[in-house]
N, C-alpha and C positions, 0 to 999 in steps of 0.2 A: 378631659375625658380619657385621653390615651394613658395619662399617668395613673388614673384610677384603675384602668384595665390592667396595666402592668403590675400594680400593687396587689390587686384583689384576685384577678382571674388567672393570671399567668402561673402563680405558684400552684394553684389547684390543678390546672391543666398539666403542668409538668409532673406533679406527683401522680396523677392518674395515669399519665403516659408511662412513667417509670415503673409503676406497680404492675402494669400489664406484663404477662409472661412473654410477650413477643418482642420486647424492647431489645434485649441482647441478640437474639437471632437475627432481627432486622438489621441491627448495626453491623453484625458480622457479614450478612448477605450483601449489604451496600458496599462494604470495603472489598469483599471478595470479588464481586461483579466488576467493580472499577479496576481492580488489579489484574483481572484475567481477560479484560476486553482487548482484542487484538487492535493495534494502532498503526501498523505499518503497511505499506503497499507491498505488492509482490515485486521486489526489485530484481532487475536483470543482473545475474552474476557472471554469465558467460554466453557466448554465441558460437555457433558452428555454421558457416565459417566465421573466423574472427574479423572484427572491423579492420579494414585496410589490407587484408590478406590477398595475395596474388595466387590464384589457383591455376594449375595446369590441367587438372582433370575436373570436369563438370560435376558439382555436387548433385546428389539425387534429392536432397532435402536441405532446408534451412531450419535450424533449431535455435530457439531463444530459451535459455534456462533461467528460472527465477528462484528466489530464496524463500518463498512462502507459498502457501496453498492458493491455487487459482480458483476463482468462482466459475461455476457453470453458467457463464454469462454470454449473451450474444455480442457484448461489447469487446470481448477478447478478439484481437485481430493480429494478423501477420501477413504482410504483403511484400512481394519482391517485384521491383521494377527493373526492366532491362535498360540497355544503353539509349534506347529511343523513348524512355520514360513510360512505356506501356507495361501493364501488369503481365508478368510472365509465369507466375506460379499457377498451380492447378486449382487453387481455391479450396483445397481439402484440408482445412485447418484441423489439427489434432491437438487436444489439450491433455497433457500428461499429468498424472497425479502421483502421489507417493513421496519417496524421499528426495526426488529430484524433479519437481514440477517443470513443465516446459510447454512452449507453443511450437508447433512444427507444421510446415507446408512442403509439399512435393514440388520438384522442378522438372521441366522437360529435360531430356538427355542431350539436346542439341543446342546448348548455350554457346553463343559466339563470343568473340573477344570483346572486352569493354568493361564498363563500370556498371555494377548492379547495386541498387539501393534497396535496403530492407527497412520497412517501417513496421513498428509493433505497438500494440496496446495490451498490457497485461493487467487484468482486473483481479484484485485479491478478494478473498472471501468476505472481508469487511467493507467492500465497495471502493476502496482506494485503488487508484490506477497508476501505472508507470508506463510512460510512453516515450518513444524515441526513434531514432533512425541511425543506421550505419551503412557503410558501403564496403563491398568486396569487389575484386577484379578477376576477370578471366583472361589468362594468357598475356595480357599487356600490363606492365607496371603503371602505376598512377603518374600522371603528368603533374606539373606544378599547379595547373588549374584544378585538377582532380583533388589534389591535397587541400587546396584552399576550400573547395566545396565540401570536403570531408570535415574540415575544421568548422565550417559554418553549420553543418549538421550537429556537431557536438555543442557548439555555442548556443544555437537555438534551442536545444533540448536540455540545457543544463548538464552537460556531459552525459548525454543520453538518458537523462531522467528529469521528468517534470513534476514528479510527486513531491510534496512538501512534508515528508514523513516526520522530520524532526519537530516541526511546528505542532503536528498532531500529538506527538509524545508529550510535549510541554503542556499542551492544552488538557490532555487527559490526566496528567499528573496534577495539574493545578485544580481541576475539578474533583479529583479523588481527594486531594488534601483538603479542599473546601468541605466536601461531604463528611470526611472523617472529623474535621473540626466541629462542624455543626452537631454531629452525633455525640462527640465527646462533651461539648459544652452543654448540650441539652441534658445529657445523662448526668453530668457533674452537678448541674443546677438542680435537677430533680432529686438527686441523692442528698445534696446539701439542704434542700428544703424539707426532705423527708426526715432528716436527723433533727432539724430545728423544731419540727412540730410534734 
């Protein structure tokens, strides 16, 4: 039954499909859409203050800069915890757009000495997220225990990144290649059948 379908019906379907004026524009649209789809997360490129930095003056804000456009999402987050592990930022998250997108929160002016942990979640316009943590210090240099805790932050978060952007790129490229192959094979088959008849 299937063999009969492939011999009799498929050539007619392919010829009808290829004769339509929408075949080439559709093929180009599929390829263009697949190639222009954003696939990466908004990855953190730098922070202020820097991870592990020892400060003598209290910063007024903590800023995390990312390399891609941020979504206007309630999932974006930036939190600063003090030495007693309580949240000390003012909770006024600002999301910057433009050539240097960022997440920023304000801090009180009376930061005491100790270790401060910054946690962030940056959600890109395509829904992918980058999350991580880092620490900075006020007035006191990190102890051996603090350094070990900082390394644990980096290890737990895959060097401050948990997004698997590389796997997404490979998946999108594979899907794009598959779509292009299907379009080319169907078009080639239809043209071959058209010349034959």
